[in-house]
MARVEX-877771 format. One record per residue: x, y, z of N, C-alpha, C, O, CB in turn; residue number from 1; chain; residue in three letters. Coordinates in steps of 0.05 Angstrom, whole numbers, padded with zeros to 5 digits. Glycine has a CB too. Layout:
ATOM,X,Y,Z,X,Y,Z,X,Y,Z,X,Y,Z,X,Y,Z,NUM,A,ALA
...
REM end
This chain:
ATOM,00016,-00018,-00001,-00002,-00002,00003,00018,00027,00001,00026,00035,00023,-00018,-00010,00030,1,A,MET
ATOM,00025,00045,-00026,00039,00055,-00028,00040,00082,-00007,00060,00093,00002,00038,00055,-00050,2,A,PRO
ATOM,-00001,00091,-00004,-00001,00113,00006,-00013,00103,00033,-00034,00090,00035,-00016,00134,-00011,3,A,ILE
ATOM,-00002,00108,00046,-00026,00095,00071,-00038,00096,00091,-00034,00108,00113,-00024,00083,00080,4,A,PRO
ATOM,-00063,00076,00080,-00094,00076,00089,-00100,00074,00065,-00121,00062,00067,-00109,00099,00104,5,A,GLY
ATOM,-00094,00078,00037,-00104,00090,00013,-00099,00058,-00005,-00076,00049,-00008,-00084,00125,00001,6,A,ILE
ATOM,-00120,00048,-00013,-00118,00028,-00034,-00119,00037,-00059,-00138,00048,-00070,-00138,00010,-00032,7,A,GLN
ATOM,-00087,00030,-00073,-00090,00040,-00101,-00107,00022,-00122,-00114,-00001,-00124,-00062,00042,-00111,8,A,GLN
ATOM,-00111,00045,-00134,-00128,00023,-00155,-00109,00005,-00183,-00095,00017,-00199,-00155,00047,-00174,9,A,PRO
ATOM,-00112,-00017,-00183,-00094,-00026,-00213,-00094,-00020,-00226,-00072,-00019,-00238,-00092,-00042,-00227,10,A,ASP
ATOM,-00114,-00008,-00238,-00118,00005,-00262,-00136,00040,-00269,-00158,00046,-00261,-00134,-00018,-00274,11,A,LEU
ATOM,-00129,00047,-00274,-00146,00072,-00277,-00148,00087,-00311,-00126,00094,-00321,-00130,00094,-00252,12,A,ILE
ATOM,-00171,00092,-00328,-00182,00088,-00354,-00180,00116,-00352,-00191,00129,-00334,-00209,00071,-00361,13,A,THR
ATOM,-00162,00128,-00374,-00154,00167,-00378,-00184,00160,-00406,-00204,00174,-00407,-00101,00183,-00397,14,A,ILE
ATOM,-00180,00142,-00420,-00196,00147,-00448,-00196,00115,-00458,-00189,00096,-00445,-00177,00173,-00475,15,A,SER
ATOM,-00204,00116,-00480,-00212,00091,-00490,-00189,00073,-00497,-00186,00049,-00493,-00229,00095,-00512,16,A,PRO
ATOM,-00167,00097,-00513,-00133,00084,-00513,-00110,00091,-00489,-00086,00087,-00493,-00118,00096,-00542,17,A,SER
ATOM,-00119,00098,-00469,-00096,00114,-00450,-00101,00103,-00431,-00124,00106,-00423,-00095,00145,-00445,18,A,LEU
ATOM,-00087,00090,-00418,-00095,00087,-00384,-00075,00081,-00355,-00053,00074,-00364,-00115,00062,-00382,19,A,ARG
ATOM,-00075,00081,-00332,-00058,00075,-00319,-00055,00049,-00301,-00072,00042,-00284,-00057,00093,-00310,20,A,LEU
ATOM,-00030,00036,-00307,-00033,00015,-00298,-00010,00008,-00276,00014,00003,-00277,-00036,-00001,-00319,21,A,ARG
ATOM,-00030,00011,-00257,-00006,00006,-00224,00021,-00019,-00233,00022,-00038,-00248,-00033,-00014,-00188,22,A,SER
ATOM,00041,-00008,-00215,00077,-00021,-00219,00070,-00052,-00214,00049,-00055,-00200,00108,-00007,-00189,23,A,TYR
ATOM,00078,-00067,-00219,00081,-00100,-00213,00105,-00111,-00209,00111,-00135,-00207,00073,-00117,-00234,24,A,ASP
ATOM,00122,-00090,-00207,00150,-00099,-00208,00170,-00109,-00229,00194,-00115,-00228,00150,-00115,-00195,25,A,LEU
ATOM,00148,-00110,-00251,00162,-00109,-00286,00161,-00096,-00297,00141,-00088,-00308,00159,-00120,-00306,26,A,VAL
ATOM,00200,-00085,-00300,00202,-00052,-00310,00223,-00058,-00336,00228,-00041,-00353,00217,-00026,-00280,27,A,HIS
ATOM,00231,-00076,-00335,00258,-00074,-00363,00253,-00067,-00386,00269,-00059,-00403,00272,-00101,-00372,28,A,ASP
ATOM,00222,-00071,-00390,00223,-00048,-00417,00222,-00025,-00416,00214,-00013,-00435,00204,-00047,-00434,29,A,PHE
ATOM,00231,-00010,-00393,00234,00022,-00390,00259,00021,-00384,00266,00045,-00383,00216,00038,-00368,30,A,ALA
ATOM,00279,00006,-00379,00301,00015,-00387,00318,00035,-00411,00336,00051,-00408,00307,-00003,-00387,31,A,LEU
ATOM,00308,00030,-00426,00304,00046,-00449,00301,00077,-00454,00313,00089,-00471,00285,00037,-00456,32,A,PRO
ATOM,00282,00088,-00435,00275,00114,-00425,00292,00125,-00410,00291,00149,-00403,00254,00115,-00414,33,A,TRP
ATOM,00311,00105,-00403,00324,00125,-00381,00348,00117,-00380,00361,00115,-00360,00312,00125,-00352,34,A,TYR
ATOM,00356,00112,-00410,00376,00112,-00416,00385,00134,-00450,00401,00134,-00469,00379,00083,-00414,35,A,GLN
ATOM,00363,00148,-00439,00357,00169,-00477,00366,00197,-00458,00358,00204,-00436,00306,00171,-00500,36,A,ASP
ATOM,00386,00212,-00478,00395,00232,-00470,00379,00259,-00464,00384,00276,-00447,00412,00234,-00486,37,A,HIS
ATOM,00359,00256,-00481,00339,00282,-00478,00320,00272,-00459,00307,00291,-00449,00323,00291,-00506,38,A,GLU
ATOM,00314,00250,-00449,00305,00235,-00426,00316,00248,-00400,00305,00267,-00390,00312,00206,-00429,39,A,THR
ATOM,00342,00235,-00388,00353,00237,-00379,00351,00274,-00364,00346,00285,-00343,00370,00224,-00394,40,A,LEU
ATOM,00356,00277,-00381,00354,00317,-00385,00340,00330,-00366,00346,00346,-00348,00337,00330,-00413,41,A,MET
ATOM,00315,00318,-00378,00290,00323,-00365,00278,00318,-00340,00262,00331,-00327,00277,00315,-00377,42,A,LEU
ATOM,00292,00288,-00333,00289,00279,-00316,00298,00289,-00286,00284,00298,-00268,00295,00261,-00323,43,A,VAL
ATOM,00328,00283,-00289,00355,00282,-00273,00367,00307,-00276,00381,00314,-00257,00375,00260,-00282,44,A,ASP
ATOM,00364,00323,-00296,00386,00347,-00301,00416,00342,-00308,00433,00360,-00310,00389,00363,-00276,45,A,GLY
ATOM,00422,00317,-00312,00449,00301,-00319,00435,00276,-00338,00414,00263,-00336,00468,00289,-00287,46,A,LYS
ATOM,00459,00275,-00357,00461,00259,-00377,00474,00238,-00364,00492,00230,-00378,00474,00269,-00401,47,A,ASP
ATOM,00471,00219,-00332,00479,00196,-00334,00454,00170,-00334,00434,00168,-00320,00498,00196,-00313,48,A,VAL
ATOM,00464,00151,-00355,00440,00132,-00356,00442,00114,-00334,00460,00110,-00318,00438,00116,-00382,49,A,PRO
ATOM,00412,00099,-00338,00414,00080,-00311,00415,00063,-00320,00408,00058,-00343,00397,00078,-00291,50,A,TYR
ATOM,00429,00038,-00297,00431,00011,-00301,00411,00003,-00295,00395,00016,-00282,00449,-00001,-00290,51,A,THR
ATOM,00404,-00033,-00306,00381,-00045,-00294,00381,-00041,-00256,00359,-00043,-00245,00384,-00079,-00305,52,A,PRO
ATOM,00401,-00036,-00242,00393,-00038,-00222,00383,-00011,-00212,00360,-00011,-00202,00411,-00051,-00209,53,A,GLU
ATOM,00397,00013,-00211,00384,00034,-00212,00362,00040,-00215,00349,00051,-00197,00391,00043,-00221,54,A,ARG
ATOM,00352,00035,-00241,00316,00030,-00250,00306,00019,-00226,00291,00033,-00213,00307,00006,-00278,55,A,LEU
ATOM,00312,-00001,-00219,00300,-00022,-00197,00293,-00003,-00174,00271,00001,-00163,00323,-00048,-00185,56,A,ALA
ATOM,00322,00010,-00170,00321,00028,-00139,00295,00050,-00144,00274,00052,-00131,00357,00051,-00133,57,A,ARG
ATOM,00303,00065,-00170,00288,00080,-00173,00252,00080,-00169,00235,00093,-00157,00298,00084,-00193,58,A,MET
ATOM,00252,00056,-00189,00223,00043,-00188,00206,00038,-00149,00186,00045,-00138,00231,00006,-00206,59,A,TYR
ATOM,00230,00022,-00142,00229,00019,-00110,00219,00039,-00093,00197,00039,-00082,00253,00017,-00100,60,A,GLN
ATOM,00238,00056,-00091,00225,00094,-00079,00198,00107,-00088,00180,00117,-00075,00247,00123,-00092,61,A,TYR
ATOM,00202,00103,-00118,00174,00120,-00125,00149,00100,-00117,00128,00112,-00111,00172,00128,-00162,62,A,LEU
ATOM,00149,00073,-00116,00132,00060,-00105,00127,00064,-00079,00104,00068,-00072,00137,00038,-00109,63,A,ASN
ATOM,00150,00065,-00061,00146,00067,-00032,00140,00100,-00021,00138,00110,00002,00175,00052,-00018,64,A,ASP
ATOM,00139,00109,-00041,00122,00134,-00029,00100,00146,-00047,00088,00167,-00045,00140,00157,-00023,65,A,HIS
ATOM,00100,00128,-00062,00069,00131,-00079,00056,00125,-00091,00062,00101,-00090,00062,00141,-00089,66,A,GLY
ATOM,00033,00127,-00111,00025,00107,-00123,00028,00105,-00155,00017,00119,-00172,-00001,00104,-00114,67,A,GLU
ATOM,00050,00082,-00161,00073,00082,-00182,00048,00071,-00208,00029,00056,-00203,00105,00055,-00174,68,A,LEU
ATOM,00051,00079,-00224,00028,00076,-00251,00052,00081,-00277,00061,00103,-00283,-00005,00108,-00251,69,A,TYR
ATOM,00058,00055,-00290,00065,00059,-00321,00039,00064,-00336,00019,00050,-00335,00081,00032,-00336,70,A,PHE
ATOM,00044,00095,-00355,00023,00094,-00374,00024,00083,-00400,00044,00082,-00414,00016,00116,-00376,71,A,ILE
ATOM,-00005,00072,-00409,-00003,00056,-00426,-00016,00063,-00444,-00033,00080,-00439,-00008,00035,-00421,72,A,GLU
ATOM,-00012,00051,-00478,-00042,00067,-00495,-00030,00030,-00507,-00012,00013,-00504,-00041,00111,-00525,73,A,ILE
ATOM,-00067,00035,-00527,-00079,00011,-00536,-00064,00021,-00560,-00064,00045,-00566,-00114,00005,-00536,74,A,LEU
ATOM,-00047,-00003,-00578,-00039,-00005,-00597,-00050,-00030,-00613,-00054,-00050,-00599,-00016,-00003,-00594,75,A,ARG
ATOM,-00056,-00032,-00639,-00070,-00057,-00643,-00074,-00077,-00628,-00057,-00095,-00628,-00064,-00067,-00659,76,A,ASP
ATOM,-00092,-00078,-00614,-00104,-00084,-00583,-00091,-00096,-00560,-00097,-00111,-00541,-00124,-00101,-00585,77,A,SER
ATOM,-00072,-00084,-00568,-00055,-00091,-00534,-00042,-00069,-00526,-00030,-00055,-00543,-00028,-00116,-00532,78,A,VAL
ATOM,-00042,-00059,-00492,-00031,-00046,-00483,-00002,-00049,-00477,00009,-00070,-00469,-00044,-00042,-00468,79,A,TRP
ATOM,00011,-00015,-00484,00032,-00013,-00491,00044,-00003,-00476,00035,00019,-00477,00034,-00006,-00509,80,A,VAL
ATOM,00071,-00002,-00452,00082,00024,-00437,00091,00041,-00451,00100,00032,-00472,00102,00021,-00419,81,A,PRO
ATOM,00091,00068,-00447,00101,00084,-00457,00114,00111,-00439,00127,00128,-00450,00082,00088,-00475,82,A,ILE
ATOM,00111,00110,-00422,00116,00121,-00396,00104,00114,-00370,00088,00096,-00364,00112,00142,-00399,83,A,GLY
ATOM,00117,00133,-00354,00111,00119,-00321,00107,00152,-00307,00118,00172,-00315,00146,00095,-00302,84,A,ASP
ATOM,00081,00149,-00278,00082,00165,-00272,00076,00159,-00244,00058,00143,-00241,00072,00180,-00287,85,A,VAL
ATOM,00090,00171,-00216,00079,00171,-00191,00058,00198,-00181,00059,00222,-00187,00106,00168,-00173,86,A,THR
ATOM,00041,00185,-00166,00022,00200,-00147,00030,00203,-00131,00037,00181,-00124,00000,00195,-00140,87,A,PHE
ATOM,00034,00217,-00118,00023,00222,-00084,00027,00264,-00073,00043,00282,-00079,00054,00194,-00055,88,A,TRP
ATOM,00011,00263,-00059,00015,00287,-00048,00031,00318,-00051,00024,00341,-00052,00020,00279,-00031,89,A,GLN
ATOM,00059,00303,-00052,00077,00329,-00048,00087,00318,-00076,00104,00333,-00083,00102,00333,-00017,90,A,TYR
ATOM,00083,00299,-00093,00098,00298,-00122,00096,00293,-00142,00119,00284,-00144,00112,00289,-00126,91,A,ASP
ATOM,00086,00289,-00166,00084,00272,-00186,00100,00273,-00209,00096,00286,-00230,00061,00272,-00193,92,A,MET
ATOM,00123,00256,-00204,00144,00254,-00226,00121,00238,-00250,00102,00223,-00244,00178,00233,-00214,93,A,PRO
ATOM,00131,00245,-00275,00115,00235,-00311,00143,00239,-00327,00156,00257,-00335,00084,00263,-00328,94,A,ILE
ATOM,00144,00207,-00328,00158,00216,-00367,00142,00200,-00376,00128,00183,-00365,00195,00209,-00382,95,A,VAL
ATOM,00147,00208,-00405,00141,00193,-00433,00160,00184,-00441,00180,00199,-00444,00131,00206,-00455,96,A,ILE
ATOM,00161,00160,-00447,00190,00154,-00454,00192,00154,-00482,00213,00162,-00493,00201,00128,-00443,97,A,GLY
ATOM,00174,00145,-00493,00165,00155,-00526,00160,00171,-00541,00139,00181,-00548,00152,00152,-00535,98,A,ASP
ATOM,00187,00174,-00548,00200,00212,-00559,00170,00215,-00580,00159,00237,-00580,00246,00214,-00588,99,A,HIS
ATOM,00160,00195,-00595,00144,00208,-00613,00117,00210,-00604,00102,00220,-00621,00145,00195,-00637,100,A,SER
ATOM,00105,00203,-00575,00085,00211,-00562,00084,00233,-00546,00064,00239,-00532,00079,00196,-00552,101,A,LEU
ATOM,00107,00247,-00548,00110,00273,-00532,00098,00300,-00546,00103,00309,-00569,00143,00278,-00527,102,A,ARG
ATOM,00082,00309,-00528,00068,00349,-00547,00044,00332,-00559,00027,00342,-00574,00096,00372,-00586,103,A,GLY
ATOM,00044,00297,-00548,00012,00299,-00560,-00013,00300,-00539,-00034,00290,-00547,00006,00272,-00580,104,A,LYS
ATOM,-00013,00309,-00515,-00027,00308,-00494,-00035,00293,-00475,-00054,00294,-00459,-00039,00313,-00497,105,A,GLY
ATOM,-00014,00275,-00480,-00023,00248,-00467,-00010,00248,-00432,-00017,00231,-00415,-00009,00218,-00489,106,A,ILE
ATOM,00010,00272,-00429,00020,00283,-00399,00001,00294,-00388,-00002,00292,-00364,00042,00302,-00397,107,A,GLY
ATOM,-00022,00313,-00407,-00039,00325,-00396,-00068,00312,-00386,-00085,00316,-00368,-00040,00345,-00412,108,A,ARG
ATOM,-00066,00295,-00406,-00094,00274,-00398,-00083,00259,-00369,-00101,00257,-00352,-00101,00245,-00427,109,A,GLN
ATOM,-00066,00253,-00365,-00051,00234,-00354,-00049,00253,-00315,-00053,00241,-00294,-00016,00230,-00378,110,A,THR
ATOM,-00043,00277,-00317,-00049,00291,-00297,-00066,00300,-00287,-00069,00304,-00263,-00042,00304,-00297,111,A,VAL
ATOM,-00088,00306,-00313,-00112,00308,-00305,-00133,00287,-00290,-00152,00292,-00274,-00119,00314,-00324,112,A,ALA
ATOM,-00123,00264,-00299,-00142,00234,-00286,-00123,00243,-00264,-00133,00262,-00251,-00141,00192,-00302,113,A,ALA
ATOM,-00094,00236,-00254,-00090,00252,-00223,-00100,00263,-00206,-00105,00256,-00183,-00080,00265,-00222,114,A,LEU
ATOM,-00103,00292,-00221,-00116,00311,-00213,-00141,00299,-00199,-00141,00302,-00174,-00121,00329,-00234,115,A,ILE
ATOM,-00161,00286,-00210,-00194,00277,-00210,-00183,00250,-00181,-00198,00245,-00162,-00211,00258,-00254,116,A,ARG
ATOM,-00160,00238,-00184,-00158,00223,-00165,-00147,00236,-00130,-00145,00223,-00109,-00140,00203,-00179,117,A,ARG
ATOM,-00143,00258,-00133,-00128,00276,-00110,-00160,00276,-00093,-00166,00268,-00071,-00111,00316,-00124,118,A,ALA
ATOM,-00180,00294,-00121,-00195,00304,-00112,-00215,00279,-00095,-00223,00282,-00072,-00204,00321,-00132,119,A,ARG
ATOM,-00219,00265,-00105,-00226,00230,-00093,-00214,00228,-00061,-00231,00231,-00043,-00204,00201,-00115,120,A,GLU
ATOM,-00194,00225,-00056,-00170,00229,-00027,-00182,00254,-00022,-00182,00252,00003,-00129,00231,-00033,121,A,LEU
ATOM,-00191,00274,-00027,-00197,00300,-00026,-00168,00313,-00003,-00166,00319,00021,-00234,00302,-00014,122,A,LYS
ATOM,-00154,00313,-00023,-00134,00323,-00018,-00138,00358,-00028,-00144,00367,-00050,-00111,00304,-00031,123,A,TYR
ATOM,-00133,00369,-00004,-00135,00402,-00005,-00114,00419,-00023,-00118,00442,-00028,-00131,00414,00025,124,A,PRO
ATOM,-00089,00404,-00033,-00067,00416,-00048,-00055,00395,-00053,-00050,00376,-00038,-00051,00435,-00036,125,A,VAL
ATOM,-00045,00399,-00092,-00024,00370,-00090,00007,00392,-00100,00007,00417,-00101,-00036,00334,-00124,126,A,ILE
ATOM,00024,00377,-00104,00048,00392,-00108,00069,00377,-00131,00066,00352,-00134,00061,00395,-00079,127,A,TYR
ATOM,00083,00386,-00142,00108,00379,-00162,00136,00394,-00150,00147,00416,-00151,00102,00393,-00197,128,A,VAL
ATOM,00139,00371,-00141,00175,00380,-00121,00188,00400,-00144,00180,00423,-00145,00204,00343,-00116,129,A,ASP
ATOM,00205,00394,-00158,00207,00412,-00185,00206,00405,-00204,00203,00381,-00208,00225,00424,-00190,130,A,THR
ATOM,00209,00429,-00230,00211,00427,-00252,00233,00443,-00261,00233,00467,-00255,00190,00431,-00262,131,A,ILE
ATOM,00254,00430,-00278,00277,00450,-00283,00262,00471,-00305,00244,00466,-00321,00307,00432,-00297,132,A,TYR
ATOM,00277,00497,-00299,00269,00520,-00312,00269,00509,-00352,00252,00512,-00370,00294,00546,-00301,133,A,ASP
ATOM,00289,00501,-00350,00292,00487,-00384,00264,00473,-00393,00247,00480,-00409,00319,00458,-00387,134,A,TYR
ATOM,00265,00454,-00377,00234,00430,-00382,00215,00450,-00390,00204,00457,-00369,00218,00411,-00351,135,A,ASN
ATOM,00203,00466,-00417,00184,00480,-00421,00164,00469,-00427,00143,00481,-00424,00188,00495,-00434,136,A,THR
ATOM,00164,00442,-00436,00137,00415,-00436,00126,00415,-00417,00101,00416,-00414,00143,00385,-00438,137,A,GLY
ATOM,00149,00412,-00393,00122,00399,-00371,00112,00428,-00357,00091,00432,-00345,00135,00370,-00340,138,A,SER
ATOM,00127,00439,-00360,00121,00474,-00344,00094,00481,-00363,00071,00485,-00356,00155,00508,-00350,139,A,ARG
ATOM,00101,00480,-00381,00074,00481,-00395,00042,00463,-00394,00018,00469,-00395,00083,00478,-00418,140,A,LYS
ATOM,00061,00434,-00390,00038,00418,-00377,00026,00423,-00363,00002,00427,-00366,00040,00402,-00367,141,A,MET
ATOM,00042,00426,-00339,00025,00428,-00306,00021,00449,-00313,00000,00442,-00323,00039,00425,-00273,142,A,PHE
ATOM,00022,00478,-00320,00008,00501,-00317,-00018,00490,-00332,-00038,00492,-00317,00024,00529,-00328,143,A,GLU
ATOM,-00024,00482,-00352,-00045,00478,-00363,-00066,00464,-00357,-00087,00462,-00370,-00040,00473,-00377,144,A,ALA
ATOM,-00058,00450,-00328,-00074,00438,-00316,-00081,00448,-00297,-00097,00435,-00284,-00070,00420,-00312,145,A,CYS
ATOM,-00073,00472,-00289,-00077,00487,-00265,-00058,00497,-00241,-00060,00513,-00223,-00095,00475,-00254,146,A,GLY
ATOM,-00038,00478,-00250,-00007,00485,-00228,-00004,00508,-00230,-00008,00517,-00253,00024,00472,-00235,147,A,PHE
ATOM,00003,00525,-00210,00019,00549,-00207,00051,00549,-00194,00055,00534,-00175,00001,00567,-00191,148,A,GLU
ATOM,00065,00560,-00202,00103,00562,-00188,00091,00584,-00170,00079,00605,-00173,00139,00576,-00215,149,A,ALA
ATOM,00104,00564,-00145,00101,00587,-00118,00116,00574,-00104,00108,00564,-00084,00072,00594,-00100,150,A,PHE
ATOM,00150,00569,-00114,00171,00579,-00099,00190,00554,-00114,00186,00530,-00120,00168,00580,-00062,151,A,GLU
ATOM,00213,00577,-00117,00246,00573,-00125,00259,00551,-00120,00259,00550,-00095,00264,00591,-00114,152,A,THR
ATOM,00267,00539,-00126,00284,00525,-00127,00318,00526,-00150,00319,00531,-00174,00266,00508,-00130,153,A,THR
ATOM,00342,00520,-00131,00365,00521,-00152,00365,00520,-00190,00375,00531,-00209,00381,00496,-00143,154,A,ASP
ATOM,00343,00499,-00182,00343,00495,-00220,00316,00503,-00237,00311,00502,-00261,00346,00458,-00230,155,A,LYS
ATOM,00299,00514,-00212,00273,00514,-00227,00253,00523,-00209,00259,00541,-00194,00264,00489,-00238,156,A,GLY
ATOM,00221,00508,-00209,00211,00516,-00192,00190,00495,-00184,00182,00478,-00200,00204,00541,-00198,157,A,HIS
ATOM,00179,00498,-00153,00162,00487,-00146,00136,00484,-00154,00130,00507,-00159,00163,00493,-00131,158,A,ARG
ATOM,00117,00470,-00159,00094,00481,-00170,00067,00474,-00151,00077,00458,-00135,00092,00470,-00199,159,A,TYR
ATOM,00042,00477,-00144,00019,00469,-00129,-00004,00471,-00150,-00004,00484,-00171,00014,00487,-00104,160,A,ARG
ATOM,-00022,00457,-00139,-00054,00454,-00142,-00071,00458,-00133,-00081,00437,-00126,-00062,00440,-00144,161,A,LEU
ATOM,-00089,00483,-00125,-00104,00488,-00101,-00135,00465,-00100,-00149,00466,-00120,-00112,00525,-00103,162,A,VAL
ATOM,-00141,00454,-00087,-00163,00435,-00097,-00179,00445,-00075,-00202,00437,-00080,-00158,00401,-00099,163,A,LEU
ATOM,-00179,00456,-00056,-00202,00470,-00048,-00189,00492,-00025,-00168,00486,-00013,-00227,00447,-00034,164,A,GLU
ATOM,-00201,00514,-00022,-00191,00539,-00003,-00187,00519,00026,-00199,00499,00034,-00220,00570,00000,165,A,ASN
ATOM,-00163,00538,00039,-00149,00522,00051,-00163,00537,00080,-00157,00529,00103,-00115,00523,00043,166,A,ILE
REM end
């Protein structure tokens, strides 16, 4: 149970061809995402490719702190993982690992689904820990979903979305 006292759904349907599937300890298919220069710069701010061991540690950490999902798209009647996202009240790291699907609204749809999840859980505010200033795609996507920068970090800004008056 990644968020104490809260049952994580196995699946969250976003659309007929897009869904979130909960982490099942299988992640080998994601290694190429975390060896790609562009993805590494957007995610970590440095070009240090992941090893299988580092990938496993990352997913274990994310799974221990929130609800870890693979973003899947329906292709030829088969659900194919194209990225990952972790949801908890204090962060929402998201990666679209398939370059050809970036800028297509998948991230925005995924975040919108997790905003609905936050409302179901009655979170008054949700956060994104840090988005690097040069990651304009993520900044624009989270801002389009209603998030606002509220604090400066060394490399970017923290974002938040107020879901109800505190």
